[in-house]
C-alpha positions in Angstrom: -108.1 93.2 -173.5 -108.2 91.2 -170.1 -110.5 89.9 -167.5 -107.9 90.9 -164.8 -104.3 90.6 -163.9 -104.5 87.6 -162.5 -106.7 86.0 -165.1 -105.5 87.5 -168.3 -107.8 87.0 -171.5 -110.1 88.8 -173.7 -113.4 90.1 -172.1 -116.8 89.4 -174.4 -118.2 92.5 -175.5 -121.2 94.0 -173.5 -120.7 91.4 -170.9 -122.1 93.0 -167.6 -119.2 92.5 -164.8 -119.1 93.9 -161.2 -116.4 96.4 -160.9 -115.4 97.8 -157.5 -112.6 100.5 -158.2 -110.2 101.1 -155.5 -110.2 104.8 -154.7 -107.9 107.0 -152.9 -108.6 108.7 -149.8 -109.7 112.4 -150.2 -111.8 114.7 -148.5 -114.2 117.3 -150.0 -117.2 119.2 -148.8 -120.3 118.9 -150.6 -122.5 121.5 -149.7 -126.6 121.6 -150.2 -127.1 121.9 -154.2 -123.9 120.7 -155.1 -123.5 118.1 -157.7 -120.9 115.5 -158.4 -120.0 113.9 -161.5 -118.4 110.2 -161.9 -115.9 109.8 -164.9 -115.4 106.3 -165.9 -112.3 105.7 -168.2 -110.3 102.3 -169.1 -107.0 104.5 -168.9 -104.8 106.8 -166.5 -102.0 107.4 -168.9 -99.5 108.5 -167.9 -99.9 107.3 -164.4 -100.0 103.6 -165.4 -98.8 102.1 -168.7 -101.0 102.4 -171.7 -103.7 99.7 -172.7 -104.2 99.5 -176.4 -107.0 97.1 -175.8 -105.9 94.5 -178.6 -104.4 91.9 -176.1 -100.9 92.5 -178.0 -97.7 92.6 -175.5 -97.8 95.9 -174.2 -94.0 96.5 -174.7 -94.1 95.9 -178.4 -97.8 96.5 -179.5 -98.5 98.8 -182.1 -102.0 98.6 -182.8 -104.8 100.5 -181.1 -108.2 99.9 -180.4 -110.8 102.4 -178.7 -112.1 101.1 -175.4 -115.9 101.6 -174.6 -117.3 101.5 -171.1 -120.9 101.0 -170.4 -122.7 101.5 -167.2 -125.8 99.4 -166.8 -128.7 101.1 -164.7 -131.8 99.0 -165.2 -133.8 96.9 -162.6 -131.8 93.6 -163.9 -128.2 95.4 -163.4 -128.4 98.3 -161.0 -125.5 100.3 -160.4 -124.3 102.5 -157.3 -121.9 104.3 -155.9 -121.5 104.5 -152.3 -119.8 107.9 -150.7 -119.4 108.0 -146.9 -120.4 110.9 -145.0 -118.7 112.3 -142.1 -120.6 114.5 -139.6 -119.2 118.0 -139.4 
């Protein structure tokens, strides 16, 4: 487990933090009434190497631990997703 690539180390369970993931450019038309779903995951295998969430060296790790993501959405920790709108 790590806090970032530049500051490796274990994270505290249930500790809130700001996440601003980089998303690749895309173009999707959402018509009136359409819905979108945001899927949060700690993995994108096989695009990137696996993360077994144990802190073991990745090249020799043998033990895996399930990662749990939690999105806070209460008054003290609001969440949001910002989608740009391009007039058509």
